[in-house]
DSSP file (Angstrom, degrees, kcal/mol; ACC not computed):
  #  RESIDUE AA STRUCTURE BP1 BP2  ACC     N-H-->O    O-->H-N    N-H-->O    O-->H-N    TCO  KAPPA ALPHA  PHI   PSI    X-CA   Y-CA   Z-CA
    1    1 A M              0   0    0      0, 0.0     4,-0.1     0, 0.0     0, 0.0   0.000 360.0 360.0 360.0 140.3   32.7  -64.9  -61.3
    2    2 A S        +     0   0    0      2,-0.1     2,-0.2     0, 0.0     3,-0.0   0.639 360.0  79.2 -89.4 -14.2   34.2  -67.8  -59.3
    3    3 A T  S    S-     0   0    0      1,-0.1     2,-0.1     3,-0.0     3,-0.1  -0.646  90.1 -97.0 -96.1 154.6   32.8  -67.0  -55.8
    4    4 A E        -     0   0    0     -2,-0.2     2,-0.2     1,-0.1    -1,-0.1  -0.436  44.7-109.1 -68.4 137.0   29.3  -67.7  -54.6
    5    5 A Y        -     0   0    0     -2,-0.1     2,-0.5    -4,-0.1    -1,-0.1  -0.441  26.2-155.1 -70.2 136.5   27.0  -64.7  -54.9
    6    6 A K        -     0   0    0     -2,-0.2    -1,-0.0    -3,-0.1    -3,-0.0  -0.966  23.7-119.5-113.1 118.6   26.0  -63.1  -51.6
    7    7 A S        -     0   0    0     -2,-0.5    79,-0.6     1,-0.1     2,-0.2  -0.206  25.8-134.8 -57.0 142.2   22.7  -61.2  -51.8
    8    8 A I  B     -A   85   0A   0     77,-0.3    77,-0.3     1,-0.1    78,-0.2  -0.478  38.3 -73.0 -91.7 169.3   22.8  -57.5  -51.0
    9    9 A A     >  -     0   0    0     75,-2.1     4,-1.9    76,-0.2     3,-0.4  -0.372  39.3-130.2 -61.1 137.1   20.4  -55.6  -48.7
   10   10 A C  H  > S+     0   0    0      1,-0.2     4,-1.9     2,-0.2    -1,-0.1   0.851 107.4  56.9 -59.8 -36.8   17.0  -55.1  -50.4
   11   11 A D  H  > S+     0   0    0      1,-0.2     4,-1.5     2,-0.2    -1,-0.2   0.878 106.0  50.5 -62.5 -38.0   17.1  -51.4  -49.6
   12   12 A L  H  > S+     0   0    0     -3,-0.4     4,-2.0     2,-0.2    -1,-0.2   0.890 106.3  54.2 -68.3 -39.3   20.4  -51.0  -51.4
   13   13 A Y  H  X S+     0   0    0     -4,-1.9     4,-2.3     1,-0.2    -1,-0.2   0.904 105.7  54.5 -59.9 -40.1   19.0  -52.8  -54.5
   14   14 A D  H  X S+     0   0    0     -4,-1.9     4,-2.4     1,-0.2    -1,-0.2   0.881 105.0  53.3 -60.5 -39.0   16.1  -50.3  -54.5
   15   15 A I  H  X S+     0   0    0     -4,-1.5     4,-2.3     1,-0.2    -1,-0.2   0.917 109.3  48.5 -62.6 -43.3   18.6  -47.5  -54.6
   16   16 A F  H  X S+     0   0    0     -4,-2.0     4,-2.3     2,-0.2    -2,-0.2   0.899 110.0  52.4 -63.6 -40.4   20.3  -49.0  -57.6
   17   17 A E  H  X S+     0   0    0     -4,-2.3     4,-2.3     2,-0.2    -2,-0.2   0.930 110.9  46.1 -62.1 -46.0   16.9  -49.4  -59.3
   18   18 A V  H  X S+     0   0    0     -4,-2.4     4,-1.8     1,-0.2    -1,-0.2   0.915 112.0  51.7 -63.6 -42.8   16.0  -45.8  -58.8
   19   19 A A  H  X>S+     0   0    0     -4,-2.3     5,-2.6     1,-0.2     4,-0.9   0.897 109.8  50.0 -60.4 -40.4   19.4  -44.7  -60.0
   20   20 A A  H  <5S+     0   0    0     -4,-2.3     3,-0.5     3,-0.2    -1,-0.2   0.907 107.8  52.7 -65.4 -42.0   19.0  -46.8  -63.2
   21   21 A M  H  <5S+     0   0    0     -4,-2.3    -1,-0.2     1,-0.2    -2,-0.2   0.865 120.3  34.3 -61.1 -35.1   15.6  -45.3  -63.9
   22   22 A R  H  <5S-     0   0    0     -4,-1.8    -1,-0.2    -5,-0.2    -2,-0.2   0.477 103.6-127.3 -96.2  -4.6   17.0  -41.8  -63.7
   23   23 A E  T  <5 +     0   0    0     -4,-0.9    -3,-0.2    -3,-0.5    -4,-0.1   0.909  52.4 173.4  50.4  44.8   20.4  -42.7  -65.1
   24   24 A A      < -     0   0    0     -5,-2.6    15,-2.7    -6,-0.2     2,-0.4  -0.323  33.0-109.7 -80.8 161.5   21.8  -41.0  -62.0
   25   25 A K  E     +B   38   0B   0     13,-0.3    51,-0.4    -3,-0.1     2,-0.3  -0.771  34.6 178.0 -93.9 136.9   25.3  -40.9  -60.8
   26   26 A L  E     -B   37   0B   0     11,-2.8    11,-3.3    -2,-0.4     2,-0.7  -0.956  28.2-129.7-129.2 151.7   26.5  -42.8  -57.8
   27   27 A I  E     -BC  36  73B   0     46,-2.8    46,-2.5    -2,-0.3     2,-0.4  -0.921  31.5-167.8-102.9 114.9   29.9  -43.1  -56.3
   28   28 A L  E     -BC  35  72B   0      7,-2.8     7,-2.6    -2,-0.7     2,-0.7  -0.835  17.9-143.3-106.5 137.1   30.7  -46.8  -55.8
   29   29 A T  E     +BC  34  71B   0     42,-2.8    41,-3.1    -2,-0.4    42,-0.9  -0.902  28.5 170.9 -98.7 116.3   33.6  -48.2  -53.8
   30   30 A I  E >  S-BC  33  69B   0      3,-2.6     3,-1.3    -2,-0.7    39,-0.1  -0.994  70.1  -8.8-128.8 123.8   34.8  -51.3  -55.6
   31   31 A E  T 3  S-     0   0    0     37,-0.6    -1,-0.2    -2,-0.4     3,-0.1   0.911 130.0 -57.2  52.1  45.7   38.0  -53.1  -54.5
   32   32 A N  T 3  S+     0   0    0      1,-0.2     2,-0.4    -3,-0.1    -1,-0.3   0.661 116.8 112.7  62.3  20.6   38.7  -50.1  -52.1
   33   33 A T  E <   -B   30   0B   0     -3,-1.3    -3,-2.6     2,-0.0     2,-0.3  -0.987  63.9-132.8-124.4 129.8   38.6  -47.6  -55.0
   34   34 A E  E     -B   29   0B   0     -2,-0.4     2,-0.4    -5,-0.2    -5,-0.2  -0.635  26.4-179.3 -81.1 135.5   35.9  -45.0  -55.5
   35   35 A R  E     -B   28   0B   0     -7,-2.6    -7,-2.8    -2,-0.3     2,-0.6  -0.993  24.8-135.9-137.0 128.3   34.4  -44.7  -59.0
   36   36 A E  E     -B   27   0B   0     -2,-0.4    20,-2.5    -9,-0.2     2,-0.4  -0.749  32.6-174.9 -85.2 121.5   31.7  -42.3  -60.1
   37   37 A I  E     -BD  26  55B   0    -11,-3.3   -11,-2.8    -2,-0.6     2,-0.8  -0.949  28.7-144.2-123.7 133.7   29.2  -44.3  -62.2
   38   38 A R  E     -BD  25  54B   0     16,-2.8    16,-1.9    -2,-0.4     2,-0.3  -0.887  34.2-136.2 -90.8 113.6   26.2  -43.2  -64.2
   39   39 A V  E     + D   0  53B   0    -15,-2.7    14,-0.3    -2,-0.8   -16,-0.1  -0.551  34.7 166.4 -79.3 128.8   23.9  -46.2  -63.6
   40   40 A T  E     +     0   0B   0     12,-2.6     2,-0.3     1,-0.4    13,-0.2   0.637  62.9   5.6-113.7 -23.3   22.1  -47.4  -66.7
   41   41 A N  E     - D   0  52B   0     11,-1.9    11,-3.1     2,-0.0    -1,-0.4  -0.977  46.7-170.3-162.2 145.7   20.7  -50.8  -65.6
   42   42 A V  E     + D   0  51B   0     -2,-0.3     2,-0.3     9,-0.2     9,-0.2  -0.991  29.5 147.7-137.3 134.2   20.4  -53.1  -62.6
   43   43 A Y  E     - D   0  50B   0      7,-2.2     7,-3.3    -2,-0.4     2,-0.4  -0.982  41.6-113.3-160.5 164.6   19.1  -56.7  -63.1
   44   44 A A  E     - D   0  49B   0     -2,-0.3     2,-0.4     5,-0.3     5,-0.3  -0.869  21.1-174.8-106.3 142.4   19.2  -60.3  -61.9
   45   45 A K  E >   - D   0  48B   0      3,-3.1     3,-1.8    -2,-0.4     2,-0.4  -0.939  68.2 -40.2-136.7 113.1   20.6  -63.1  -64.0
   46   46 A G  T 3  S-     0   0    0     -2,-0.4    -2,-0.0     1,-0.2     0, 0.0  -0.574 124.5 -27.5  66.4-127.9   20.2  -66.5  -62.6
   47   47 A K  T 3  S+     0   0    0     -2,-0.4     2,-0.3    -3,-0.1    -1,-0.2   0.205 124.1  86.4-102.9  13.9   20.9  -66.1  -58.8
   48   48 A E  E <   -D   45   0B   0     -3,-1.8    -3,-3.1   -41,-0.0     2,-0.4  -0.821  64.2-144.1-115.8 155.4   23.2  -63.1  -59.3
   49   49 A E  E     -D   44   0B   0     -2,-0.3    17,-2.4    -5,-0.3    18,-0.4  -0.940  19.3-171.3-121.2 142.7   22.5  -59.4  -59.5
   50   50 A F  E     -DE  43  65B   0     -7,-3.3    -7,-2.2    -2,-0.4     2,-0.4  -0.887  16.5-148.9-133.9 157.9   24.4  -56.9  -61.7
   51   51 A L  E     -DE  42  64B   0     13,-2.5    13,-2.6    -2,-0.3     2,-0.4  -0.995  11.3-165.4-126.2 134.3   24.7  -53.2  -62.4
   52   52 A D  E     +DE  41  63B   0    -11,-3.1   -12,-2.6    -2,-0.4   -11,-1.9  -0.921  28.9 124.8-114.0 145.8   25.6  -51.7  -65.7
   53   53 A G  E     -DE  39  62B   0      9,-2.1     9,-2.8    -2,-0.4     2,-0.4  -0.940  53.1 -89.4-171.4-166.8   26.7  -48.1  -66.1
   54   54 A V  E     -DE  38  61B   0    -16,-1.9   -16,-2.8    -2,-0.3     2,-0.5  -0.995  31.8-124.8-130.0 127.4   29.3  -45.8  -67.4
   55   55 A E  E  >> -DE  37  60B   0      5,-3.5     4,-2.0    -2,-0.4     5,-0.8  -0.603  22.5-146.5 -70.9 122.7   32.3  -44.6  -65.5
   56   56 A V  T  45S+     0   0    0    -20,-2.5    -1,-0.2    -2,-0.5   -19,-0.1   0.896  89.7  53.0 -62.0 -46.2   32.0  -40.8  -65.6
   57   57 A A  T  45S+     0   0    0    -21,-0.4    -1,-0.2     1,-0.2   -20,-0.1   0.848 126.8  20.0 -61.4 -37.3   35.8  -39.9  -65.6
   58   58 A S  T  45S-     0   0    0     -3,-0.3    -1,-0.2     2,-0.1    -2,-0.2   0.470  94.2-126.3-113.7  -4.5   36.7  -42.1  -68.6
   59   59 A D  T  <5 +     0   0    0     -4,-2.0    -3,-0.2     1,-0.2    -2,-0.1   0.831  59.8 151.5  57.7  32.7   33.3  -42.7  -70.3
   60   60 A T  E   < -E   55   0B   0     -5,-0.8    -5,-3.5     1,-0.0    -1,-0.2  -0.804  49.1-116.7 -98.0 132.2   34.0  -46.4  -70.0
   61   61 A P  E     -E   54   0B   0      0, 0.0     2,-0.4     0, 0.0    -7,-0.3  -0.351  31.4-160.1 -62.7 146.7   31.2  -49.0  -69.7
   62   62 A I  E     -E   53   0B   0     -9,-2.8    -9,-2.1     2,-0.0     2,-0.4  -0.989  15.7-174.4-132.2 141.8   31.1  -50.9  -66.4
   63   63 A H  E     +E   52   0B   0     -2,-0.4     2,-0.4   -11,-0.2   -11,-0.2  -0.973  19.5 170.6-134.0 116.2   29.5  -54.2  -65.6
   64   64 A I  E     -E   51   0B   0    -13,-2.6   -13,-2.5    -2,-0.4     2,-0.4  -0.983  36.5-122.8-135.3 139.1   29.7  -55.2  -61.9
   65   65 A R  E >   -E   50   0B   0     -2,-0.4     3,-2.3   -15,-0.2     4,-0.3  -0.657  31.9-127.2 -75.1 133.1   28.2  -57.9  -59.7
   66   66 A L  G >  S+     0   0    0    -17,-2.4     3,-1.5    -2,-0.4    -1,-0.1   0.777 104.4  61.4 -59.4 -31.6   26.4  -56.1  -56.9
   67   67 A D  G 3  S+     0   0    0    -18,-0.4    -1,-0.3     1,-0.3   -17,-0.1   0.543  94.4  65.6 -75.3  -2.6   28.1  -58.1  -54.1
   68   68 A Q  G <  S+     0   0    0     -3,-2.3   -37,-0.6   -38,-0.0     2,-0.5   0.554  80.1  95.5 -89.1  -9.9   31.4  -56.7  -55.3
   69   69 A I  E <   -C   30   0B   0     -3,-1.5   -39,-0.2    -4,-0.3     3,-0.1  -0.726  52.0-175.9 -84.9 122.5   30.4  -53.2  -54.3
   70   70 A Q  E     +     0   0B   0    -41,-3.1    13,-1.8    -2,-0.5     2,-0.3   0.825  65.3   5.1 -87.6 -34.9   31.6  -52.3  -50.8
   71   71 A K  E     -CF  29  82B   0    -42,-0.9   -42,-2.8    11,-0.2     2,-0.4  -0.993  58.8-153.6-152.7 149.8   30.0  -48.9  -50.4
   72   72 A V  E     -CF  28  81B   0      9,-3.1     9,-3.2    -2,-0.3     2,-0.5  -0.994   3.8-167.7-129.4 133.6   27.7  -46.5  -52.2
   73   73 A F  E     -CF  27  80B   0    -46,-2.5   -46,-2.8    -2,-0.4     7,-0.2  -0.990   6.9-159.7-119.6 125.4   27.5  -42.7  -52.0
   74   74 A D  E >>> - F   0  79B   0      5,-3.1     5,-1.6    -2,-0.5     3,-1.2  -0.881   3.0-169.3-103.7 103.2   24.4  -41.1  -53.5
   75   75 A P  T 345S+     0   0    0      0, 0.0    -1,-0.1     0, 0.0   -49,-0.1   0.739  80.7  69.3 -66.7 -21.2   25.3  -37.4  -54.1
   76   76 A S  T 345S+     0   0    0    -51,-0.4   -50,-0.1     1,-0.2    -2,-0.0   0.783 119.1  19.9 -67.9 -25.2   21.7  -36.5  -54.8
   77   77 A V  T <45S-     0   0    0     -3,-1.2    -1,-0.2     2,-0.2     3,-0.1   0.316 103.9-123.8-122.1   3.4   20.8  -37.0  -51.2
   78   78 A N  T  <5 +     0   0    0     -4,-0.9     2,-0.4     1,-0.2    -2,-0.0   0.923  66.2 133.2  53.9  50.6   24.4  -36.7  -49.7
   79   79 A K  E   < -F   74   0B   0     -5,-1.6    -5,-3.1     2,-0.0     2,-0.3  -0.987  45.8-147.0-137.2 141.9   24.1  -40.2  -48.1
   80   80 A S  E     -F   73   0B   0     -2,-0.4     2,-0.4    -7,-0.2    -7,-0.2  -0.788  10.4-165.1-105.6 150.8   26.4  -43.2  -47.9
   81   81 A Y  E     -F   72   0B   0     -9,-3.2    -9,-3.1    -2,-0.3     2,-0.4  -0.997  12.0-142.4-134.7 138.3   25.3  -46.9  -47.7
   82   82 A I  E     -F   71   0B   0     -2,-0.4     2,-0.7   -11,-0.2   -11,-0.2  -0.836  30.8-111.4 -98.6 137.9   27.4  -49.9  -46.8
   83   83 A S        +     0   0    0    -13,-1.8     2,-0.3    -2,-0.4   -75,-0.0  -0.584  47.5 170.9 -73.1 112.8   26.7  -53.1  -48.7
   84   84 A N        -     0   0    0     -2,-0.7   -75,-2.1     1,-0.0   -72,-0.1  -0.823  36.5 -98.1-117.2 158.7   25.1  -55.5  -46.3
   85   85 A Q  B      A    8   0A   0     -2,-0.3   -77,-0.3   -77,-0.3   -76,-0.2  -0.435 360.0 360.0 -74.4 152.9   23.5  -58.8  -47.0
   86   86 A C              0   0    0    -79,-0.6    -1,-0.1   -78,-0.2   -78,-0.1   0.449 360.0 360.0 -70.5 360.0   19.7  -59.1  -47.3
């Protein structure tokens, strides 16, 4: 990615970690488009943080840098989160 990574809120990272442990589904807004993702992994590489998962509708793998996620909806608790910096 060509832009400098902007850290996300630590609480949001925790949500991604729990979702990865449970392979839970989250609805992520990326580039103003909602995508339902089954989260499989969240990790740091260098100074950047990433999420791996599978898009539910198409069964397509997804790899996204966390600062590219604009909004998160967790259907298990019926709650939305806005991506803020740490």
